[in-house]
C-alpha positions, -999 to +999 in steps of 0.1 A: -529+418+463-504+400+485-470+396+468-444+387+494-448+377+531-422+370+558-435+354+590-416+347+622-426+322+648-411+314+683-436+286+689-416+254+694-443+231+682-445+248+648-407+252+646-403+214+652-429+205+626-412+228+600-376+217+604-387+180+605-408+184+573-392+160+548-403+183+519-376+208+530-339+204+522-311+223+539-294+247+515-267+264+535-258+281+567-260+319+570-234+328+596-229+307+626-264+306+639-288+306+609-297+276+587-316+280+555-340+254+541-358+254+508-390+235+499-383+209+473-415+215+453-426+251+461-410+285+464-411+285+502-380+292+522-372+289+559-345+307+579-340+290+612-321+309+639-305+292+669-289+306+700-252+302+709-241+269+724-273+250+714-277+217+696-277+217+658-314+217+653-326+236+684-339+269+670-352+299+689-372+312+660-380+304+623-387+329+595-410+317+567-408+333+532-436+330+507-448+347+475-486+341+474-493+358+440-465+338+423-477+306+440-512+313+426-497+313+391-475+282+395-446+303+406-443+319+371-456+355+374-477+381+392-491+399+362-528+391+366-555+399+392-552+384+427-582+392+448-587+387+486-605+354+482-576+341+461-552+353+488-571+335+515-573+302+495-535+303+487-526+310+524-548+281+535-532+258+510-496+269+518-498+269+556-524+241+563-519+217+534-482+221+526-466+233+559-490+213+581-497+242+604-531+241+621-554+271+619-553+273+657-516+279+653-518+307+627-518+332+655-482+321+663-470+334+629-461+371+632-459+390+600-427+410+599-423+418+562-451+426+537-453+434+500-486+441+483-496+456+450-521+458+422-521+455+384-540+477+359-542+478+322-529+512+316-546+536+291-513+555+290-483+545+268-461+524+292-428+539+281-441+574+288-456+562+321-425+545+335-401+572+323-423+599+338-425+585+373-398+605+391-405+611+428-422+595+458-427+626+480-392+640+476-373+608+471-363+600+435-373+568+417-345+549+400-346+521+375-339+486+389-303+474+386-297+465+349-334+464+343-355+492+327-389+475+333-394+489+368-386+518+390-381+517+427-376+542+455-365+537+491-391+559+506-377+552+541-352+526+554-383+504+561-404+511+530-400+508+492-424+519+465-421+500+432-436+505+397-435+479+370-440+476+333-452+440+336-461+437+299-425+442+288-411+421+317-430+391+304-431+399+267-413+366+259-439+346+277-472+351+258-486+319+273-490+338+306-517+360+290-502+393+305-514+422+284-487+445+270-499+476+289-500+459+323-488+484+350-481+472+386-478+494+416-464+479+448-456+488+484-431+469+505-429+474+543-406+458+568-415+479+598-439+465+624-457+498+630-466+502+593-478+466+591-498+471+622-516+501+608-532+477+583-545+457+612-521+428+606-503+411+635-503+375+626-514+351+598-549+351+613-554+387+602-549+380+566-582+362+566-601+394+575-619+414+548-612+446+566-574+441+562-578+440+524-598+471+525-570+488+544-545+475+519-565+491+491-567+524+510-529+522+515-522+517+478-543+547+469-527+568+496-492+559+485-500+567+449-510+602+460-473+607+469-460+598+435-450+625+411-454+615+374-446+640+346-462+637+312-434+634+286-457+636+257-486+660+266-513+670+241-508+708+239-534+715+212-558+743+221-538+754+253-528+790+260-492+798+252-485+804+289-499+769+298-479+753+270-447+770+283-453+759+318-463+723+310-433+719+287-408+733+313-424+712+341-422+680+320-385+677+327-367+662+358-344+693+358-374+715+366-383+694+397-347+693+409-347+730+411-380+730+430-365+706+455-336+729+460-358+759+469-355+768+506-391+777+509-413+753+529-438+734+508-425+748+476-424+713+460-458+703+472-474+735+459-457+731+425-469+695+422-505+707+428-501+735+403-486+711+377-514+686+380-540+714+378-525+729+347-523+695+330-561+690+334-574+655+332-565+648+296-527+652+303-527+643+340-512+608+340-513+607+378-551+612+378-556+587+350-538+560+368-554+569+401-588+564+387-578+530+373-563+519+405-594+529+424-616+510+399-594+479+401-595+479+439-633+481+439-634+453+414-611+431+435-629+437+468-665+437+458-671+443+421-685+478+427-687+504+400-662+532+395-665+562+418-643+586+399-636+618+418-644+603+452-618+615+478-596+589+494-605+583+530-605+556+556-633+531+551-638+540+514-639+503+504-664+491+530-696+477+516-728+465+532-716+429+536-683+437+553-696+466+574-725+446+589-705+414+597 
Protein backbone atom coordinates (compact mmCIF):
# COMPACT_ATOMS: atom_id res chain seq x y z
CA UNK A 1 0.00 0.00 0.00
CA UNK A 2 2.88 2.39 0.78
CA UNK A 3 4.63 3.49 -2.38
CA UNK A 4 6.78 6.52 -1.57
CA UNK A 5 7.68 8.13 1.76
CA UNK A 6 9.62 11.25 2.66
CA UNK A 7 10.62 11.72 6.28
CA UNK A 8 12.26 14.70 7.96
CA UNK A 9 14.27 14.63 11.16
CA UNK A 10 15.77 17.44 13.24
CA UNK A 11 17.18 14.99 15.80
CA UNK A 12 20.94 15.46 15.79
CA UNK A 13 21.79 11.96 16.94
CA UNK A 14 19.92 10.44 14.00
CA UNK A 15 21.33 13.06 11.62
CA UNK A 16 24.89 12.28 12.68
CA UNK A 17 24.37 8.53 12.31
CA UNK A 18 22.94 9.00 8.81
CA UNK A 19 25.61 11.30 7.40
CA UNK A 20 28.37 9.16 8.93
CA UNK A 21 26.94 5.94 7.51
CA UNK A 22 29.62 4.63 5.16
CA UNK A 23 26.97 3.00 2.93
CA UNK A 24 26.02 6.46 1.65
CA UNK A 25 28.00 8.41 -0.91
CA UNK A 26 27.69 12.11 -1.63
CA UNK A 27 26.13 12.76 -5.02
CA UNK A 28 25.98 16.52 -5.35
CA UNK A 29 24.99 19.76 -3.72
CA UNK A 30 21.58 21.30 -4.27
CA UNK A 31 22.05 25.03 -3.94
CA UNK A 32 24.40 26.37 -1.31
CA UNK A 33 22.91 24.66 1.71
CA UNK A 34 21.70 21.18 0.71
CA UNK A 35 23.84 18.09 0.16
CA UNK A 36 22.41 14.93 -1.40
CA UNK A 37 23.56 11.43 -0.50
CA UNK A 38 22.61 8.11 -2.14
CA UNK A 39 22.81 4.67 -0.56
CA UNK A 40 25.32 2.55 -2.47
CA UNK A 41 23.19 -0.62 -2.39
CA UNK A 42 19.58 0.50 -1.96
CA UNK A 43 17.27 3.09 -3.47
CA UNK A 44 17.44 5.35 -0.41
CA UNK A 45 18.30 9.03 -0.70
CA UNK A 46 19.15 11.70 1.85
CA UNK A 47 18.84 15.45 1.44
CA UNK A 48 20.77 17.17 4.20
CA UNK A 49 20.10 20.84 4.89
CA UNK A 50 22.52 23.10 6.70
CA UNK A 51 22.15 26.64 7.94
CA UNK A 52 24.22 29.58 6.71
CA UNK A 53 27.75 29.95 8.05
CA UNK A 54 27.96 26.41 9.46
CA UNK A 55 30.57 23.72 9.05
CA UNK A 56 30.36 21.47 6.00
CA UNK A 57 28.65 18.54 7.75
CA UNK A 58 26.60 20.40 10.36
CA UNK A 59 23.02 19.89 9.23
CA UNK A 60 19.85 21.30 10.79
CA UNK A 61 17.61 18.63 9.30
CA UNK A 62 17.74 15.63 6.98
CA UNK A 63 15.07 14.34 4.60
CA UNK A 64 14.94 10.60 3.94
CA UNK A 65 13.39 9.30 0.70
CA UNK A 66 12.33 5.65 0.39
CA UNK A 67 10.08 3.55 -1.88
CA UNK A 68 8.86 0.63 0.28
CA UNK A 69 6.91 -1.26 -2.39
CA UNK A 70 9.80 -1.16 -4.85
CA UNK A 71 12.19 -2.20 -2.07
CA UNK A 72 9.89 -5.16 -1.39
CA UNK A 73 10.45 -6.27 -5.00
CA UNK A 74 14.20 -5.71 -5.17
CA UNK A 75 13.68 -2.14 -6.48
CA UNK A 76 12.22 -3.50 -9.74
CA UNK A 77 8.47 -2.80 -9.67
CA UNK A 78 5.31 -2.17 -7.63
CA UNK A 79 2.94 -4.25 -9.71
CA UNK A 80 1.98 -6.85 -7.10
CA UNK A 81 0.18 -6.85 -3.73
CA UNK A 82 1.87 -5.14 -0.80
CA UNK A 83 -0.12 -5.60 2.39
CA UNK A 84 0.28 -3.83 5.76
CA UNK A 85 2.37 -6.60 7.27
CA UNK A 86 4.72 -6.44 4.29
CA UNK A 87 4.92 -2.66 4.77
CA UNK A 88 5.83 -3.00 8.43
CA UNK A 89 8.52 -5.60 7.73
CA UNK A 90 10.06 -3.44 5.00
CA UNK A 91 10.06 -0.33 7.21
CA UNK A 92 11.74 -2.25 10.03
CA UNK A 93 14.38 -3.60 7.67
CA UNK A 94 15.10 -0.22 6.08
CA UNK A 95 15.21 1.92 9.19
CA UNK A 96 16.53 -0.50 11.79
CA UNK A 97 18.77 -2.84 9.82
CA UNK A 98 20.00 -0.57 7.01
CA UNK A 99 19.85 2.96 8.43
CA UNK A 100 20.69 1.85 11.99
CA UNK A 101 17.93 3.93 13.56
CA UNK A 102 16.59 2.54 16.82
CA UNK A 103 12.82 1.94 17.25
CA UNK A 104 12.90 4.41 20.16
CA UNK A 105 14.05 7.04 17.63
CA UNK A 106 11.32 6.36 15.05
CA UNK A 107 9.19 9.10 16.61
CA UNK A 108 11.85 11.61 15.52
CA UNK A 109 11.12 10.91 11.84
CA UNK A 110 8.24 13.14 10.72
CA UNK A 111 6.36 12.04 7.59
CA UNK A 112 6.04 15.02 5.23
CA UNK A 113 5.30 13.31 1.90
CA UNK A 114 3.22 10.19 1.34
CA UNK A 115 2.23 8.15 -1.69
CA UNK A 116 -0.01 5.10 -1.36
CA UNK A 117 -1.91 2.91 -3.77
CA UNK A 118 -3.45 -0.40 -4.66
CA UNK A 119 -3.33 -2.86 -7.57
CA UNK A 120 -6.27 -4.82 -8.96
CA UNK A 121 -6.65 -7.19 -11.89
CA UNK A 122 -9.17 -5.26 -13.95
CA UNK A 123 -12.19 -7.00 -15.46
CA UNK A 124 -12.34 -4.09 -17.87
CA UNK A 125 -10.24 -3.71 -21.03
CA UNK A 126 -7.27 -1.62 -19.91
CA UNK A 127 -7.15 0.64 -22.95
CA UNK A 128 -10.84 1.47 -22.51
CA UNK A 129 -10.30 1.99 -18.79
CA UNK A 130 -7.27 4.32 -18.94
CA UNK A 131 -8.63 6.32 -21.89
CA UNK A 132 -11.97 6.71 -20.15
CA UNK A 133 -10.61 8.23 -16.93
CA UNK A 134 -11.08 11.96 -17.56
CA UNK A 135 -11.70 13.93 -14.35
CA UNK A 136 -10.95 14.01 -10.63
CA UNK A 137 -13.80 16.16 -9.35
CA UNK A 138 -13.51 18.94 -11.95
CA UNK A 139 -9.78 18.65 -12.60
CA UNK A 140 -8.80 16.84 -15.82
CA UNK A 141 -6.55 13.81 -15.95
CA UNK A 142 -3.69 13.98 -18.43
CA UNK A 143 -1.31 11.35 -19.69
CA UNK A 144 2.15 11.36 -18.15
CA UNK A 145 4.82 13.14 -20.16
CA UNK A 146 5.74 11.00 -23.19
CA UNK A 147 4.05 8.00 -21.54
CA UNK A 148 0.58 6.63 -22.27
CA UNK A 149 0.61 3.98 -19.55
CA UNK A 150 -0.68 6.29 -16.82
CA UNK A 151 -2.78 9.37 -16.20
CA UNK A 152 -2.28 11.95 -13.50
CA UNK A 153 -4.15 14.94 -12.15
CA UNK A 154 -2.98 17.69 -9.84
CA UNK A 155 -6.07 17.64 -7.66
CA UNK A 156 -4.63 20.46 -5.55
CA UNK A 157 -1.14 21.99 -5.27
CA UNK A 158 -0.52 19.40 -2.54
CA UNK A 159 -2.24 16.29 -3.88
CA UNK A 160 -1.99 14.16 -7.01
CA UNK A 161 -4.17 11.28 -8.17
CA UNK A 162 -2.56 8.72 -10.48
CA UNK A 163 -3.92 5.78 -12.50
CA UNK A 164 -1.62 3.22 -14.13
CA UNK A 165 -1.80 0.47 -16.70
CA UNK A 166 0.86 -1.58 -14.93
CA UNK A 167 0.56 -4.52 -17.31
CA UNK A 168 1.68 -2.52 -20.34
CA UNK A 169 4.27 -0.58 -18.31
CA UNK A 170 6.10 -3.83 -17.51
CA UNK A 171 5.09 -5.86 -20.55
CA UNK A 172 8.75 -6.40 -21.47
CA UNK A 173 9.50 -7.91 -18.05
CA UNK A 174 7.46 -11.15 -17.88
CA UNK A 175 9.77 -12.39 -15.14
CA UNK A 176 8.06 -9.97 -12.72
CA UNK A 177 4.77 -11.88 -13.03
CA UNK A 178 2.63 -8.75 -13.46
CA UNK A 179 -0.66 -9.68 -15.10
CA UNK A 180 -1.56 -7.80 -18.27
CA UNK A 181 -4.75 -6.26 -16.85
CA UNK A 182 -3.12 -4.88 -13.69
CA UNK A 183 -4.58 -1.49 -12.82
CA UNK A 184 -3.02 0.72 -10.14
CA UNK A 185 -4.71 3.61 -8.35
CA UNK A 186 -2.53 5.97 -6.30
CA UNK A 187 -2.83 9.03 -4.10
CA UNK A 188 0.13 11.32 -3.41
CA UNK A 189 -0.02 13.92 -0.63
CA UNK A 190 2.62 16.40 0.45
CA UNK A 191 0.49 18.44 2.82
CA UNK A 192 0.78 17.82 6.54
CA UNK A 193 -2.92 18.21 7.33
CA UNK A 194 -3.91 15.54 4.79
CA UNK A 195 -1.30 13.14 6.11
CA UNK A 196 -2.42 13.82 9.68
CA UNK A 197 -6.01 12.92 8.72
CA UNK A 198 -4.72 9.39 8.24
CA UNK A 199 -3.35 9.39 11.78
CA UNK A 200 0.26 9.63 10.61
CA UNK A 201 2.71 11.96 12.31
CA UNK A 202 5.91 9.95 12.47
CA UNK A 203 7.37 6.63 11.39
CA UNK A 204 5.90 5.08 14.56
CA UNK A 205 2.37 5.48 13.20
CA UNK A 206 3.10 3.33 10.16
CA UNK A 207 3.16 0.31 12.46
CA UNK A 208 -0.49 0.86 13.44
CA UNK A 209 -3.22 -1.30 11.87
CA UNK A 210 -5.65 1.60 12.14
CA UNK A 211 -3.50 3.74 9.83
CA UNK A 212 -3.76 1.15 7.05
CA UNK A 213 -7.52 0.99 7.55
CA UNK A 214 -7.64 4.76 7.05
CA UNK A 215 -5.46 4.48 3.97
CA UNK A 216 -7.93 1.98 2.54
CA UNK A 217 -10.83 4.31 3.31
CA UNK A 218 -8.96 7.17 1.67
CA UNK A 219 -8.36 5.21 -1.54
CA UNK A 220 -12.06 4.40 -1.79
CA UNK A 221 -13.06 7.95 -1.00
CA UNK A 222 -10.72 9.36 -3.66
CA UNK A 223 -12.00 6.87 -6.25
CA UNK A 224 -15.50 8.25 -5.66
CA UNK A 225 -14.25 11.56 -7.10
CA UNK A 226 -13.05 10.01 -10.37
CA UNK A 227 -15.16 10.34 -13.51
CA UNK A 228 -14.65 7.49 -15.94
CA UNK A 229 -16.63 7.25 -19.16
CA UNK A 230 -17.26 3.97 -20.97
CA UNK A 231 -15.88 4.26 -24.50
CA UNK A 232 -17.24 0.87 -25.55
CA UNK A 233 -20.60 0.39 -23.78
CA UNK A 234 -22.87 -2.57 -24.48
CA UNK A 235 -26.02 -0.89 -25.84
CA UNK A 236 -28.00 -4.02 -26.64
CA UNK A 237 -31.53 -4.03 -25.25
CA UNK A 238 -31.45 -0.40 -24.11
CA UNK A 239 -34.13 2.14 -24.92
CA UNK A 240 -33.30 4.53 -27.80
CA UNK A 241 -33.30 7.48 -25.38
CA UNK A 242 -30.78 5.71 -23.13
CA UNK A 243 -28.61 4.77 -26.12
CA UNK A 244 -28.59 8.39 -27.26
CA UNK A 245 -27.67 9.73 -23.82
CA UNK A 246 -24.97 7.14 -23.08
CA UNK A 247 -23.40 7.69 -26.49
CA UNK A 248 -23.35 11.47 -26.09
CA UNK A 249 -22.06 11.29 -22.51
CA UNK A 250 -19.29 8.91 -23.56
CA UNK A 251 -17.23 11.78 -24.96
CA UNK A 252 -15.01 14.28 -23.20
CA UNK A 253 -16.65 17.09 -25.18
CA UNK A 254 -19.94 16.36 -23.43
CA UNK A 255 -18.33 16.83 -20.01
CA UNK A 256 -16.50 19.97 -21.01
CA UNK A 257 -19.84 21.57 -21.79
CA UNK A 258 -21.22 20.46 -18.42
CA UNK A 259 -18.27 22.04 -16.62
CA UNK A 260 -18.96 25.29 -18.46
CA UNK A 261 -22.53 25.48 -17.20
CA UNK A 262 -23.01 28.27 -14.67
CA UNK A 263 -25.46 26.26 -12.57
CA UNK A 264 -24.26 25.04 -9.21
CA UNK A 265 -23.74 21.28 -8.95
CA UNK A 266 -24.59 20.78 -12.64
CA UNK A 267 -21.51 18.60 -13.13
CA UNK A 268 -22.10 16.49 -10.01
CA UNK A 269 -25.74 15.86 -10.94
CA UNK A 270 -24.75 14.87 -14.46
CA UNK A 271 -22.15 12.39 -13.18
CA UNK A 272 -24.77 10.78 -10.97
CA UNK A 273 -27.24 10.62 -13.86
CA UNK A 274 -24.63 9.13 -16.19
CA UNK A 275 -23.64 6.36 -13.79
CA UNK A 276 -27.31 5.58 -13.12
CA UNK A 277 -28.11 5.30 -16.82
CA UNK A 278 -25.12 3.07 -17.47
CA UNK A 279 -26.37 0.54 -14.91
CA UNK A 280 -23.88 -1.91 -13.49
CA UNK A 281 -22.97 -3.73 -16.71
CA UNK A 282 -21.64 -0.55 -18.36
CA UNK A 283 -20.62 1.38 -15.24
CA UNK A 284 -16.83 1.06 -15.20
CA UNK A 285 -16.59 3.25 -12.11
CA UNK A 286 -18.75 0.84 -10.10
CA UNK A 287 -16.91 -2.22 -11.45
CA UNK A 288 -13.51 -0.87 -10.41
CA UNK A 289 -14.86 0.40 -7.08
CA UNK A 290 -16.04 -3.09 -6.13
CA UNK A 291 -12.67 -4.56 -7.06
CA UNK A 292 -10.80 -1.93 -5.07
CA UNK A 293 -13.06 -2.60 -2.11
CA UNK A 294 -12.47 -6.35 -2.35
CA UNK A 295 -8.72 -5.92 -2.67
CA UNK A 296 -8.47 -3.65 0.36
CA UNK A 297 -10.38 -6.20 2.46
CA UNK A 298 -8.07 -8.91 1.18
CA UNK A 299 -4.95 -6.94 2.05
CA UNK A 300 -6.18 -5.91 5.50
CA UNK A 301 -7.84 -9.05 6.79
CA UNK A 302 -8.89 -11.44 4.03
CA UNK A 303 -12.60 -10.64 4.48
CA UNK A 304 -15.15 -11.48 1.81
CA UNK A 305 -16.54 -8.93 -0.62
CA UNK A 306 -19.18 -6.53 0.67
CA UNK A 307 -20.43 -5.23 -2.65
CA UNK A 308 -22.90 -2.41 -2.27
CA UNK A 309 -21.71 -1.43 1.20
CA UNK A 310 -21.48 2.37 1.52
CA UNK A 311 -18.05 3.86 2.15
CA UNK A 312 -17.77 5.23 5.67
CA UNK A 313 -15.22 5.70 8.38
CA UNK A 314 -14.27 2.47 10.11
CA UNK A 315 -15.49 0.24 7.30
CA UNK A 316 -12.33 -1.87 7.41
CA UNK A 317 -12.19 -2.44 11.16
CA UNK A 318 -12.45 -6.08 12.17
CA UNK A 319 -12.80 -7.80 15.50
CA UNK A 320 -9.07 -8.15 15.99
CA UNK A 321 -8.14 -4.53 15.36
CA UNK A 322 -11.17 -2.98 17.08
CA UNK A 323 -10.60 -4.90 20.31
CA UNK A 324 -6.86 -4.19 20.60
